C-alpha positions in Angstrom: 22.6 -77.7 43.6 21.2 -77.6 40.1 17.9 -76.7 41.6 19.4 -73.8 43.5 21.1 -72.4 40.4 17.8 -72.6 38.5 16.1 -70.7 41.3 18.8 -68.1 41.4 18.7 -67.7 37.6 14.9 -67.3 37.6 15.1 -64.8 40.5 17.8 -62.9 38.6 15.8 -62.8 35.4 12.7 -61.6 37.4 14.7 -58.9 39.1 16.2 -57.8 35.8 12.8 -57.8 34.1 11.3 -55.7 37.0 14.3 -53.3 36.7 13.8 -53.0 32.9 10.1 -52.4 33.2 10.6 -49.8 36.0 13.2 -48.0 34.0 11.1 -47.9 30.8 8.1 -46.6 32.7 10.2 -43.9 34.4 11.7 -42.8 31.0 8.2 -42.6 29.5 6.9 -40.5 32.4 9.9 -38.2 32.2 9.8 -37.7 28.5 6.0 -37.1 28.4 6.4 -34.5 31.2 9.2 -32.9 29.3 7.2 -32.8 26.1 4.2 -31.3 28.0 6.3 -28.6 29.6 8.1 -27.9 26.3 4.8 -27.4 24.6 3.5 -25.0 27.3 6.8 -23.1 27.1 6.6 -22.9 23.3 3.0 -21.7 23.5 3.9 -19.1 26.1 6.8 -17.9 24.0 4.7 -17.8 20.8 1.9 -15.8 22.6 4.5 -13.3 24.1 6.1 -12.9 20.7 2.7 -12.4 19.1 1.7 -9.8 21.7 4.9 -7.9 21.1 4.4 -7.9 17.4 0.8 -6.8 17.6 1.8 -4.0 19.9 4.6 -3.0 17.5 2.2 -2.9 14.6 -0.4 -0.9 16.5 2.2 1.6 17.6 3.4 2.0 14.0 -0.2 2.8 12.9 -0.4 6.6 13.2 -4.2 6.4 13.6 -4.0 4.0 16.6 -5.6 5.8 19.6 -3.2 6.1 22.6 -5.9 7.5 24.9 -9.5 8.6 24.8 -11.1 11.6 26.6 -14.6 13.0 26.9 -15.2 16.8 27.0 -17.0 19.7 25.4 -16.2 21.0 21.9 -16.7 24.6 21.2 -15.7 26.9 18.4 -13.6 30.1 18.3 -12.2 32.5 15.8 -8.7 34.0 15.5 -10.0 37.6 15.4 -12.0 37.4 18.6 -11.7 40.2 21.2 -8.5 39.7 23.2 -7.2 37.3 20.5 -3.9 38.3 18.8 -4.1 35.9 15.9 -1.0 34.1 17.1 -1.2 30.7 18.7 0.0 30.0 22.3 2.0 26.9 21.4 3.7 28.4 18.4 4.0 32.1 19.0 5.4 32.9 15.6 2.6 31.1 13.8 -0.2 33.5 12.8 -3.5 31.8 12.0 -4.3 32.0 8.3 -7.7 32.3 6.7 -8.4 28.6 6.3 -7.5 27.8 10.0 -5.5 24.7 9.3 -2.0 23.6 10.1 0.3 21.4 7.9 1.8 18.8 10.2 4.7 16.8 8.9 3.2 13.4 9.9 -0.6 14.1 9.5 -0.7 16.6 6.7 -3.3 19.4 6.8 -5.1 19.2 10.2 -7.5 21.5 12.0 -6.3 23.6 15.0 -7.7 23.2 18.5 -7.1 24.9 21.8 -6.7 22.6 24.9 -5.8 22.9 28.5 -2.3 21.8 29.5 -3.7 18.3 29.9 -2.6 17.8 26.3 0.9 18.9 25.4 1.4 21.3 22.4 1.6 19.4 19.2 -0.8 16.6 20.3 -2.9 15.1 17.6 -6.6 14.3 18.3 -9.4 12.9 16.3 -13.1 13.3 16.9 -16.4 13.0 15.0 -16.7 15.7 12.3 -18.9 18.7 13.2 -20.9 18.3 10.0 -22.4 15.0 11.3 -21.2 13.1 8.2 -19.8 10.2 10.2 -16.3 11.1 9.2 -13.5 12.0 11.6 -11.8 15.3 12.0 -8.1 15.3 12.8 -6.7 18.3 14.7 -3.5 19.5 16.4 -3.3 21.2 19.8 -1.7 24.6 19.0 -3.5 26.9 21.4 -4.5 27.2 25.1 -7.4 28.7 26.9 -9.9 26.0 27.9 -10.2 23.9 31.0 -10.1 20.2 31.7 -10.6 17.9 28.8 -12.5 20.4 26.6 -11.4 21.4 23.2 -11.9 24.7 21.3 -12.0 24.3 17.5 -10.6 27.2 15.5 -13.0 28.1 12.7 -13.0 30.8 10.0 -16.0 32.9 11.1 -18.0 33.7 14.2 -21.2 32.4 12.5 -19.5 29.1 11.8 -18.5 28.8 15.5 -22.1 29.4 16.6 -24.1 27.5 14.0 -21.8 24.6 13.1 -19.9 23.9 16.3 -21.8 25.4 19.2 -21.2 23.5 22.3 -21.4 19.7 22.2 -20.2 16.8 24.2 -17.6 14.7 22.4 -15.3 11.8 22.9 -11.9 12.2 21.2 -8.9 10.0 20.7 -5.3 11.1 21.2 -3.1 9.9 18.4 0.0 11.6 19.4 1.1 13.3 22.7 3.2 16.3 21.9 5.3 17.0 18.9 7.0 13.6 18.9 5.3 10.2 19.2 5.8 8.6 22.6 
């Protein structure tokens, strides 16, 4: 009988040992899977938060391009035949001698005419006409061109012909309409 008790005791110890080993291994597998999935979740959250923050910073930068277009740039003068001197987008604004507009957000900017592709008050930037490598900032305040073309308001007819002429440009839109969207 002592022999049977010893065998039962050994078998119980073996079963208990197997149960403990199995439980410990299961806990290690579960906790390592939980850690792994938590790390991935945290990385995903961090990347999402970072993308939101980068987008927020970019949208707060007033010189961040919202869209880019390609078209022709030409020049025109306020006193051309059939021109009234008033701008189509702002009927009570008569073009002054220096052909600039003081925008509340962008300061003194050049004036361009556009098609209705760009709403009145849109701000665009393009390479300067003097080939200096600088950028010109302009506001859409007039109409009268087709497609993606722009017509730059200049002081004299000679300046329109000699300095602007007709050239292909790529321009960035910094603001669509009067309010930033």
